[in-house]
TIVEX-680709 format. One record per residue (C-alpha): residue number from 1; x, y, z. Coordinates in nm, 3 decimals. Example, Ala and Ser with C-alpha at 12.3 -4.5 7.8 and 13.67 -1.06 7.14 Angstrom:
residues 2
  num        u        v        w
    1    1.230   -0.450    0.780
    2    1.367   -0.106    0.714
//
This chain:
residues 633
  num        u        v        w
    1    0.975    1.401   -0.148
    2    0.897    1.232    0.185
    3    0.916    1.369    0.538
    4    0.946    1.098    0.804
    5    0.887    1.196    1.166
    6    1.061    0.936    1.381
    7    1.300    0.895    1.670
    8    1.173    0.540    1.722
    9    1.235    0.184    1.604
   10    0.952    0.238    1.357
   11    1.125    0.551    1.232
   12    1.439    0.351    1.158
   13    1.237    0.093    0.969
   14    1.065    0.362    0.762
   15    1.410    0.502    0.680
   16    1.518    0.156    0.566
   17    1.238    0.150    0.309
   18    1.306    0.508    0.193
   19    1.676    0.433    0.148
   20    1.593    0.164   -0.110
   21    1.478    0.437   -0.349
   22    1.817    0.606   -0.365
   23    1.640    0.942   -0.360
   24    1.646    1.233   -0.119
   25    1.404    1.234    0.174
   26    1.391    1.399    0.518
   27    1.405    1.235    0.860
   28    1.297    1.449    1.155
   29    1.351    1.381    1.526
   30    1.289    1.602    1.827
   31    1.638    1.542    1.968
   32    1.968    1.421    1.827
   33    2.021    1.116    2.052
   34    1.899    0.851    1.808
   35    2.187    0.690    1.621
   36    2.093    0.630    1.260
   37    2.287    0.617    0.935
   38    2.136    0.802    0.638
   39    2.281    0.761    0.290
   40    2.019    0.957    0.098
   41    1.817    1.112    0.379
   42    1.865    1.455    0.534
   43    1.847    1.465    0.915
   44    1.639    1.732    1.087
   45    1.635    1.789    1.463
   46    1.412    2.000    1.682
   47    1.039    2.012    1.745
   48    0.822    2.125    1.454
   49    0.512    2.337    1.511
   50    0.225    2.348    1.264
   51    0.362    2.674    1.125
   52    0.720    2.553    1.079
   53    0.611    2.215    0.941
   54    0.381    2.378    0.687
   55    0.656    2.613    0.576
   56    0.904    2.327    0.547
   57    0.664    2.113    0.341
   58    0.591    2.399    0.100
   59    0.957    2.493    0.060
   60    1.082    2.138    0.001
   61    0.798    1.996   -0.207
   62    0.691    1.734    0.045
   63    0.438    1.495   -0.115
   64    0.406    1.237    0.164
   65    0.417    1.262    0.543
   66    0.505    0.957    0.753
   67    0.430    0.972    1.125
   68    0.653    0.707    1.283
   69    0.681    0.887    1.617
   70    0.622    0.735    1.960
   71    0.256    0.639    2.021
   72    0.245    0.872    2.323
   73    0.372    1.174    2.122
   74    0.019    1.314    2.109
   75    0.119    1.671    2.024
   76    0.321    1.558    1.723
   77    0.036    1.336    1.600
   78   -0.201    1.632    1.618
   79    0.049    1.859    1.441
   80    0.130    1.628    1.149
   81   -0.234    1.539    1.077
   82   -0.334    1.905    1.091
   83   -0.059    1.992    0.842
   84   -0.166    1.702    0.623
   85   -0.524    1.828    0.609
   86   -0.425    2.192    0.562
   87   -0.188    2.124    0.269
   88   -0.365    1.824    0.118
   89   -0.059    1.602    0.165
   90   -0.133    1.235    0.239
   91   -0.016    1.117    0.581
   92    0.071    0.758    0.673
   93    0.093    0.643    1.034
   94    0.363    0.379    1.096
   95    0.213    0.230    1.410
   96    0.367   -0.024    1.644
   97    0.254   -0.380    1.677
   98    0.071   -0.430    2.007
   99    0.019   -0.725    2.234
  100   -0.341   -0.836    2.284
  101   -0.403   -0.747    2.649
  102   -0.683   -1.000    2.679
  103   -0.449   -1.277    2.566
  104   -0.155   -1.147    2.769
  105   -0.375   -1.137    3.079
  106   -0.617   -1.428    3.061
  107   -0.953   -1.420    3.237
  108   -0.817   -1.588    3.549
  109   -0.545   -1.326    3.579
  110   -0.799   -1.046    3.538
  111   -0.993   -1.194    3.829
  112   -0.698   -1.269    4.056
  113   -0.410   -1.046    3.953
  114   -0.403   -0.686    4.082
  115   -0.403   -0.515    3.742
  116   -0.541   -0.168    3.671
  117   -0.579    0.000    3.330
  118   -0.609    0.376    3.286
  119   -0.620    0.609    2.985
  120   -0.465    0.927    3.130
  121   -0.178    1.016    3.361
  122   -0.417    1.214    3.580
  123   -0.621    0.899    3.633
  124   -0.308    0.707    3.735
  125   -0.216    0.973    3.992
  126   -0.570    0.972    4.131
  127   -0.569    0.592    4.153
  128   -0.237    0.582    4.338
  129   -0.354    0.846    4.585
  130   -0.695    0.682    4.636
  131   -0.543    0.343    4.709
  132   -0.282    0.481    4.947
  133    0.015    0.359    4.744
  134    0.352    0.493    4.861
  135    0.639    0.303    4.696
  136    0.620    0.306    4.316
  137    0.852    0.227    4.026
  138    0.754    0.410    3.707
  139    0.870    0.263    3.376
  140    0.673    0.527    3.188
  141    0.968    0.737    3.067
  142    1.105    1.079    3.149
  143    0.820    1.265    2.976
  144    0.579    1.122    3.235
  145    0.759    1.282    3.533
  146    0.579    1.619    3.516
  147    0.251    1.447    3.431
  148    0.264    1.230    3.746
  149    0.362    1.519    3.973
  150    0.029    1.512    4.164
  151    0.143    1.178    4.307
  152    0.519    1.204    4.359
  153    0.518    1.557    4.504
  154    0.339    1.426    4.815
  155    0.575    1.387    5.111
  156    0.467    1.034    5.189
  157    0.521    0.906    4.835
  158    0.840    0.724    4.737
  159    0.841    0.722    4.360
  160    1.128    0.607    4.138
  161    1.154    0.672    3.764
  162    1.367    0.464    3.531
  163    1.495    0.689    3.250
  164    1.756    0.693    2.975
  165    2.099    0.814    3.081
  166    2.128    1.128    2.870
  167    2.145    1.501    2.928
  168    1.813    1.582    2.760
  169    1.641    1.351    3.012
  170    1.814    1.515    3.307
  171    1.703    1.857    3.182
  172    1.338    1.746    3.193
  173    1.392    1.608    3.544
  174    1.542    1.933    3.670
  175    1.268    2.141    3.510
  176    1.001    1.927    3.681
  177    1.175    1.953    4.018
  178    1.194    1.578    4.067
  179    1.455    1.456    4.322
  180    1.749    1.313    4.126
  181    1.832    1.060    4.396
  182    1.518    0.871    4.294
  183    1.621    0.830    3.932
  184    1.728    0.494    3.795
  185    1.935    0.527    3.479
  186    1.954    0.256    3.216
  187    2.100    0.184    2.874
  188    1.880    0.001    2.619
  189    1.976   -0.364    2.596
  190    2.166   -0.361    2.924
  191    1.892   -0.309    3.182
  192    1.821   -0.574    3.445
  193    1.457   -0.531    3.545
  194    1.432   -0.837    3.774
  195    1.726   -0.714    3.979
  196    1.582   -0.360    3.993
  197    1.250   -0.494    4.122
  198    1.430   -0.690    4.393
  199    1.629   -0.383    4.498
  200    1.336   -0.140    4.516
  201    1.054   -0.378    4.618
  202    0.782   -0.144    4.484
  203    0.418   -0.185    4.581
  204    0.317   -0.092    4.226
  205    0.491   -0.070    3.889
  206    0.362    0.182    3.635
  207    0.391    0.076    3.272
  208    0.289    0.226    2.939
  209    0.128    0.016    2.668
  210    0.437    0.059    2.454
  211    0.393   -0.226    2.207
  212    0.616   -0.506    2.086
  213    0.911   -0.280    1.998
  214    0.888   -0.131    2.348
  215    0.924   -0.476    2.507
  216    0.582   -0.449    2.671
  217    0.501   -0.819    2.711
  218    0.851   -0.900    2.838
  219    0.817   -0.635    3.109
  220    0.469   -0.756    3.201
  221    0.591   -1.113    3.239
  222    0.882   -1.011    3.462
  223    0.662   -0.795    3.685
  224    0.380   -1.049    3.718
  225    0.625   -1.330    3.796
  226    0.731   -1.133    4.104
  227    0.369   -1.079    4.210
  228    0.392   -0.700    4.203
  229    0.084   -0.490    4.131
  230    0.080   -0.347    3.781
  231   -0.092   -0.027    3.666
  232   -0.093    0.022    3.289
  233   -0.139    0.347    3.099
  234   -0.321    0.258    2.778
  235   -0.194    0.405    2.452
  236   -0.379    0.720    2.345
  237   -0.624    0.728    2.057
  238   -0.476    0.847    1.729
  239   -0.617    1.114    1.498
  240   -0.735    1.001    1.152
  241   -0.464    0.924    0.894
  242   -0.490    0.849    0.523
  243   -0.345    0.506    0.595
  244   -0.210    0.320    0.898
  245    0.053    0.045    0.871
  246    0.239   -0.153    1.134
  247    0.531   -0.306    0.948
  248    0.786   -0.265    0.671
  249    0.571   -0.436    0.408
  250    0.276   -0.210    0.475
  251    0.507    0.093    0.478
  252    0.652    0.001    0.140
  253    0.307   -0.057   -0.009
  254    0.187    0.278    0.127
  255    0.476    0.458   -0.043
  256    0.407    0.266   -0.364
  257    0.043    0.378   -0.344
  258    0.089    0.746   -0.263
  259    0.420    0.802   -0.449
  260    0.429    0.539   -0.725
  261    0.742    0.691   -0.880
  262    0.952    0.695   -0.560
  263    1.067    0.332   -0.528
  264    1.228    0.163   -0.831
  265    1.026   -0.158   -0.802
  266    0.678   -0.239   -0.679
  267    0.621   -0.526   -0.436
  268    0.339   -0.777   -0.478
  269    0.137   -1.036   -0.291
  270    0.189   -1.412   -0.281
  271   -0.088   -1.649   -0.384
  272   -0.105   -1.744   -0.015
  273   -0.182   -1.387    0.089
  274   -0.442   -1.351   -0.187
  275   -0.610   -1.675   -0.079
  276   -0.606   -1.560    0.284
  277   -0.756   -1.223    0.192
  278   -1.028   -1.387   -0.016
  279   -1.112   -1.634    0.263
  280   -1.118   -1.355    0.524
  281   -1.350   -1.136    0.317
  282   -1.578   -1.432    0.247
  283   -1.604   -1.524    0.616
  284   -1.673   -1.163    0.716
  285   -1.957   -1.148    0.465
  286   -2.089   -1.486    0.576
  287   -2.099   -1.376    0.941
  288   -2.243   -1.031    0.861
  289   -2.456   -1.070    0.545
  290   -2.582   -0.711    0.540
  291   -2.725   -0.622    0.195
  292   -2.538   -0.341    0.024
  293   -2.244   -0.363    0.264
  294   -1.968   -0.398    0.002
  295   -1.625   -0.516    0.117
  296   -1.363   -0.309   -0.068
  297   -1.057   -0.440    0.112
  298   -0.967   -0.671    0.397
  299   -0.691   -0.674    0.659
  300   -0.456   -0.973    0.642
  301   -0.222   -1.079    0.922
  302    0.115   -1.176    0.774
  303    0.350   -1.438    0.925
  304    0.572   -1.163    1.070
  305    0.281   -1.026    1.274
  306    0.205   -0.716    1.069
  307   -0.124   -0.642    0.898
  308   -0.171   -0.519    0.543
  309   -0.483   -0.418    0.351
  310   -0.563   -0.625    0.041
  311   -0.814   -0.506   -0.224
  312   -1.118   -0.729   -0.277
  313   -1.243   -0.772   -0.636
  314   -1.587   -0.927   -0.583
  315   -1.805   -1.105   -0.327
  316   -2.107   -1.326   -0.397
  317   -2.311   -1.548   -0.166
  318   -2.613   -1.766   -0.112
  319   -2.797   -1.826    0.215
  320   -3.059   -2.087    0.308
  321   -3.185   -2.222    0.638
  322   -2.942   -2.513    0.616
  323   -2.641   -2.380    0.428
  324   -2.450   -2.052    0.400
  325   -2.190   -1.999    0.128
  326   -1.989   -1.693    0.021
  327   -1.727   -1.670   -0.254
  328   -1.474   -1.389   -0.272
  329   -1.223   -1.308   -0.546
  330   -0.889   -1.132   -0.504
  331   -0.678   -1.057   -0.813
  332   -0.319   -1.178   -0.780
  333   -0.084   -0.879   -0.790
  334    0.278   -0.982   -0.830
  335    0.409   -0.627   -0.836
  336    0.707   -0.586   -1.070
  337    0.809   -0.952   -1.038
  338    0.747   -1.133   -1.371
  339    0.532   -1.410   -1.225
  340    0.304   -1.618   -1.451
  341    0.034   -1.608   -1.182
  342    0.010   -1.228   -1.197
  343   -0.346   -1.117   -1.273
  344   -0.506   -1.453   -1.196
  345   -0.827   -1.452   -0.988
  346   -0.775   -1.626   -0.653
  347   -1.116   -1.738   -0.525
  348   -1.207   -1.854   -0.175
  349   -1.545   -2.012   -0.112
  350   -1.638   -2.031    0.256
  351   -1.935   -2.244    0.352
  352   -2.112   -2.369    0.664
  353   -2.362   -2.656    0.652
  354   -2.588   -2.660    0.958
  355   -2.641   -3.036    0.918
  356   -2.274   -3.081    1.018
  357   -2.319   -2.908    1.353
  358   -2.183   -3.092    1.654
  359   -2.070   -2.992    2.003
  360   -1.702   -2.913    2.027
  361   -1.458   -2.799    2.290
  362   -1.193   -2.531    2.275
  363   -0.935   -2.801    2.216
  364   -1.095   -2.878    1.879
  365   -1.086   -2.516    1.770
  366   -0.822   -2.559    1.501
  367   -1.035   -2.827    1.333
  368   -1.319   -2.575    1.284
  369   -1.138   -2.456    0.969
  370   -1.114   -2.716    0.692
  371   -0.916   -2.615    0.383
  372   -0.974   -2.772    0.040
  373   -0.841   -2.725   -0.312
  374   -1.072   -2.640   -0.599
  375   -1.045   -2.582   -0.973
  376   -0.702   -2.458   -1.082
  377   -0.524   -2.557   -0.761
  378   -0.279   -2.841   -0.817
  379   -0.289   -3.185   -0.658
  380    0.022   -3.332   -0.495
  381    0.125   -3.668   -0.646
  382    0.478   -3.712   -0.508
  383    0.619   -3.712   -0.154
  384    0.878   -3.459   -0.045
  385    0.683   -3.135   -0.062
  386    0.575   -3.154    0.299
  387    0.214   -3.193    0.184
  388   -0.019   -3.491    0.182
  389    0.000   -3.693   -0.139
  390   -0.338   -3.666   -0.308
  391   -0.416   -3.339   -0.130
  392   -0.423   -2.983   -0.264
  393   -0.098   -2.798   -0.330
  394   -0.161   -2.537   -0.062
  395    0.164   -2.495    0.128
  396    0.204   -2.492    0.505
  397    0.242   -2.116    0.554
  398   -0.069   -2.024    0.348
  399   -0.267   -2.287    0.539
  400   -0.150   -2.136    0.867
  401   -0.229   -1.785    0.744
  402   -0.581   -1.881    0.637
  403   -0.649   -2.060    0.966
  404   -0.504   -1.786    1.188
  405   -0.682   -1.503    1.007
  406   -1.018   -1.680    1.010
  407   -0.987   -1.770    1.379
  408   -0.905   -1.404    1.448
  409   -1.231   -1.307    1.275
  410   -1.425   -1.571    1.469
  411   -1.285   -1.432    1.796
  412   -1.463   -1.106    1.718
  413   -1.787   -1.261    1.593
  414   -1.905   -1.493    1.872
  415   -2.048   -1.746    1.900
  416   -1.810   -1.968    1.702
  417   -2.009   -2.194    1.467
  418   -2.026   -2.554    1.582
  419   -2.031   -2.679    1.224
  420   -1.698   -2.695    1.038
  421   -1.611   -2.396    0.824
  422   -1.508   -2.524    0.482
  423   -1.267   -2.308    0.282
  424   -1.218   -2.404   -0.083
  425   -0.945   -2.222   -0.275
  426   -0.975   -2.217   -0.654
  427   -0.789   -2.041   -0.934
  428   -0.977   -2.009   -1.265
  429   -0.714   -2.048   -1.538
  430   -0.469   -2.206   -1.294
  431   -0.441   -2.536   -1.481
  432   -0.328   -2.365   -1.803
  433   -0.078   -2.141   -1.623
  434    0.066   -2.433   -1.424
  435    0.207   -2.581   -1.744
  436    0.450   -2.286   -1.755
  437    0.579   -2.351   -1.402
  438    0.795   -2.623   -1.246
  439    0.488   -2.785   -1.088
  440    0.476   -3.078   -1.335
  441    0.839   -3.163   -1.248
  442    0.754   -3.149   -0.877
  443    0.463   -3.387   -0.918
  444    0.194   -3.121   -0.878
  445   -0.072   -3.170   -1.143
  446   -0.389   -2.994   -1.247
  447   -0.309   -2.642   -1.134
  448   -0.081   -2.398   -0.956
  449    0.043   -2.411   -0.598
  450   -0.073   -2.169   -0.329
  451    0.260   -2.061   -0.187
  452    0.451   -1.796    0.006
  453    0.655   -1.778    0.327
  454    0.644   -1.405    0.401
  455    0.318   -1.321    0.224
  456    0.491   -1.054    0.015
  457    0.653   -1.082   -0.329
  458    0.971   -0.881   -0.355
  459    1.075   -0.834   -0.719
  460    1.394   -1.031   -0.766
  461    1.458   -1.021   -1.135
  462    1.563   -0.680   -1.258
  463    1.859   -0.449   -1.252
  464    1.666   -0.217   -1.020
  465    1.652   -0.484   -0.749
  466    2.027   -0.535   -0.767
  467    2.061   -0.159   -0.732
  468    1.845   -0.172   -0.419
  469    2.083   -0.437   -0.278
  470    2.371   -0.201   -0.354
  471    2.201    0.078   -0.161
  472    2.135   -0.149    0.140
  473    2.496   -0.269    0.137
  474    2.615    0.093    0.127
  475    2.399    0.174    0.429
  476    2.529   -0.136    0.609
  477    2.889   -0.032    0.545
  478    2.819    0.325    0.658
  479    2.715    0.200    1.003
  480    3.075    0.097    1.064
  481    2.970   -0.260    1.137
  482    3.275   -0.491    1.140
  483    3.081   -0.758    0.952
  484    2.797   -0.761    0.700
  485    2.560   -1.059    0.697
  486    2.372   -1.144    0.378
  487    2.069   -1.374    0.379
  488    1.809   -1.478    0.125
  489    1.523   -1.332    0.329
  490    1.352   -1.288    0.664
  491    1.343   -1.658    0.754
  492    1.717   -1.719    0.726
  493    1.793   -1.381    0.886
  494    1.585   -1.474    1.191
  495    1.790   -1.789    1.242
  496    2.128   -1.626    1.190
  497    2.080   -1.304    1.390
  498    2.139   -1.487    1.719
  499    2.497   -1.557    1.609
  500    2.569   -1.185    1.572
  501    2.369   -1.005    1.844
  502    2.616   -0.717    1.851
  503    2.558   -0.613    1.489
  504    2.316   -0.330    1.400
  505    1.999   -0.422    1.212
  506    2.129   -0.248    0.898
  507    2.418   -0.499    0.883
  508    2.174   -0.771    0.772
  509    2.098   -0.749    0.399
  510    1.870   -0.971    0.189
  511    2.012   -1.094   -0.142
  512    1.695   -1.267   -0.263
  513    1.847   -1.488   -0.531
  514    2.134   -1.263   -0.637
  515    2.413   -1.418   -0.431
  516    2.688   -1.349   -0.684
  517    2.585   -0.988   -0.743
  518    2.565   -0.921   -0.370
  519    2.915   -1.058   -0.305
  520    3.052   -0.852   -0.595
  521    2.891   -0.542   -0.445
  522    3.057   -0.624   -0.110
  523    3.393   -0.639   -0.289
  524    3.330   -0.305   -0.462
  525    3.249   -0.148   -0.124
  526    3.567   -0.296    0.028
  527    3.375   -0.498    0.287
  528    3.637   -0.720    0.452
  529    3.420   -0.955    0.660
  530    3.111   -1.101    0.496
  531    2.885   -1.381    0.620
  532    2.659   -1.563    0.375
  533    2.362   -1.741    0.533
  534    2.209   -1.991    0.293
  535    1.943   -2.259    0.318
  536    1.978   -2.596    0.149
  537    1.759   -2.518   -0.154
  538    1.986   -2.235   -0.267
  539    2.306   -2.400   -0.140
  540    2.277   -2.700   -0.375
  541    2.245   -2.461   -0.672
  542    2.524   -2.233   -0.553
  543    2.760   -2.529   -0.498
  544    2.720   -2.618   -0.867
  545    2.817   -2.265   -0.967
  546    2.479   -2.099   -1.015
  547    2.525   -1.756   -0.858
  548    2.164   -1.656   -0.936
  549    1.950   -1.919   -0.762
  550    1.601   -1.820   -0.882
  551    1.386   -2.130   -0.946
  552    1.282   -1.984   -1.281
  553    1.645   -1.998   -1.398
  554    1.786   -2.312   -1.240
  555    1.655   -2.624   -1.068
  556    1.811   -2.879   -0.836
  557    2.051   -3.117   -1.013
  558    2.017   -3.463   -0.859
  559    2.320   -3.598   -1.048
  560    2.535   -3.326   -0.896
  561    2.401   -3.404   -0.549
  562    2.470   -3.774   -0.594
  563    2.829   -3.690   -0.687
  564    2.865   -3.475   -0.374
  565    2.730   -3.768   -0.174
  566    2.981   -4.009   -0.329
  567    3.277   -3.776   -0.276
  568    3.179   -3.711    0.088
  569    3.170   -4.085    0.164
  570    2.795   -4.150    0.172
  571    2.695   -4.512    0.127
  572    2.534   -4.650   -0.188
  573    2.185   -4.652   -0.033
  574    2.205   -4.278    0.036
  575    2.326   -4.201   -0.315
  576    2.043   -4.405   -0.464
  577    1.783   -4.242   -0.236
  578    1.876   -3.894   -0.363
  579    1.721   -3.989   -0.698
  580    1.380   -4.005   -0.530
  581    1.374   -3.659   -0.370
  582    1.160   -3.376   -0.503
  583    1.300   -3.083   -0.302
  584    1.647   -3.024   -0.162
  585    1.516   -2.988    0.193
  586    1.438   -3.362    0.192
  587    1.814   -3.414    0.228
  588    1.786   -3.325    0.597
  589    1.575   -3.635    0.657
  590    1.742   -3.854    0.397
  591    2.105   -3.817    0.509
  592    2.201   -4.035    0.809
  593    2.351   -3.848    1.104
  594    2.687   -4.020    1.043
  595    2.704   -3.883    0.687
  596    2.542   -3.542    0.734
  597    2.842   -3.333    0.845
  598    3.074   -3.462    0.573
  599    2.810   -3.402    0.304
  600    2.741   -3.048    0.430
  601    3.110   -2.967    0.464
  602    3.175   -3.062    0.101
  603    2.866   -2.870   -0.011
  604    2.990   -2.558    0.171
  605    3.339   -2.614    0.026
  606    3.191   -2.614   -0.325
  607    3.001   -2.293   -0.246
  608    3.329   -2.135   -0.134
  609    3.494   -2.246   -0.460
  610    3.252   -2.034   -0.661
  611    3.204   -1.745   -0.416
  612    3.550   -1.675   -0.271
  613    3.694   -1.537   -0.598
  614    3.422   -1.271   -0.595
  615    3.558   -1.129   -0.266
  616    3.936   -1.137   -0.328
  617    4.030   -0.893   -0.050
  618    3.780   -1.009    0.209
  619    3.695   -1.306    0.427
  620    3.376   -1.493    0.339
  621    3.201   -1.711    0.599
  622    2.932   -1.944    0.464
  623    2.672   -2.081    0.703
  624    2.430   -2.355    0.598
  625    2.092   -2.327    0.775
  626    1.854   -2.618    0.837
  627    1.475   -2.591    0.824
  628    1.472   -2.580    1.207
  629    1.727   -2.298    1.218
  630    2.037   -2.502    1.311
  631    2.354   -2.356    1.162
  632    2.614   -2.583    1.004
  633    2.959   -2.443    0.927
//
């Protein structure tokens, strides 16, 4: 049993993971204002003390605590970690993602812009009083009103607080004795900060370091553009937790670790994430070659901005006056997805040769990292994969992940080496395994590909995954959303969300490869308006009638595509050119502008022919999404 302490965006995301299990869990918030739909969770409201939380955990058999509360909820953090230690229950902190202040405010801004950072409310009050500030706008929330009383209670101060328009907020205001005529009410998503700044013309704006989900950088940009002084309250230090995550993938993996029987399927890591982890661990060891300092795991930054910990299998190295080289191995863990690469060693060898040193400028920084393919990594022999012919089959996203993660390490280990950092990815046994993949048909020879777009492998091929889709669809329907939007994954969802800004986050469900099953579930749940977002790779399979689009089960049929081209009026040259493509996404460049819409319209029509019968009482909208995120209807 899990107890999630939330009331935040992170709390909602933790709930989303827990709901996939289809098992009972508890979700606790201090108040009842947060709107959230729970299918399997039990809602608790009211503050919990150490005594009441301990009693609740004992009574209900709580085996995992998740602290997803606001970063400034210091009392709750202290309470939940104390209960965790007292009862021996593991506690996971679901932390927010934070903007890098030093990147948000570059060195020039630190020198020229009137910015002040403080760690406590008392320090902010003292600073305002010392500097003789009178007119202030506080965006620090209603809980900060009593804490900033030493400043606003002074007669000469003119302090305004922007707070949520709800009765619980007004009760705090009245209890603190703050004048209500200096309150500015707002509704999330509808506030107009630029206009408010123009109306109040504050000397200083107070802001909490509230993270990405709190819109911190957006607020900073608006305030700095108007040249207003900005005082920032830094987020408080957190007590120790058994594990800290800052995204849904880390949250899922934490639950899988501490409660392996809770979720029906276990997620895994892509070869790209394993290669990134191995390269990161190798570079860390190369930069800090302390004997006996064993690296057990390494933090990897995923494409969505969250960090996850990846176990490290082994690290070896050799160091001379002229050359430093470290090799690190990470074992590929595919979770419950039946992937032939599961269990393979992914090895990254990072080396620096002093003889290659040369002066470089910041503009050359990306070229510091040079990525190569080694034993067991395939070589590209055909165009169309978006990779250099003759080069290693290391896809774009893994290359970006490796580069970004290594540059992040270099930022914290100055000075940056002036010699190139060579990263060679190898996979012992990769050549043998590659024969059981589609690589030979794609023109990739001699090994496997290093792939992955999200960095995480979600198991797509069992009845349990379809059941998890059913649970997500049930939650989506329970929100009362007028429309449910199904997408293959995070990439297509990102592109399509802008078309439906009014829909709740739960209305967007990932089908993976199970398009047919997901539409059938929608019909069973009597969902009347369903949007299917699909990218070209899955669309060409779906149009031919393949309702499960997994690459292990079905591949692109060029003859079918040529027939679609003929029927849609494409010229002979286009039809002939289709024979030479390797991946469906090449169609975007191959099809002339004059033929594109007709081809896509017929492709979508064929998708409707196979999908519409699955939703007999509903309306299905199919949207075709390009690689750049353009939507074609």
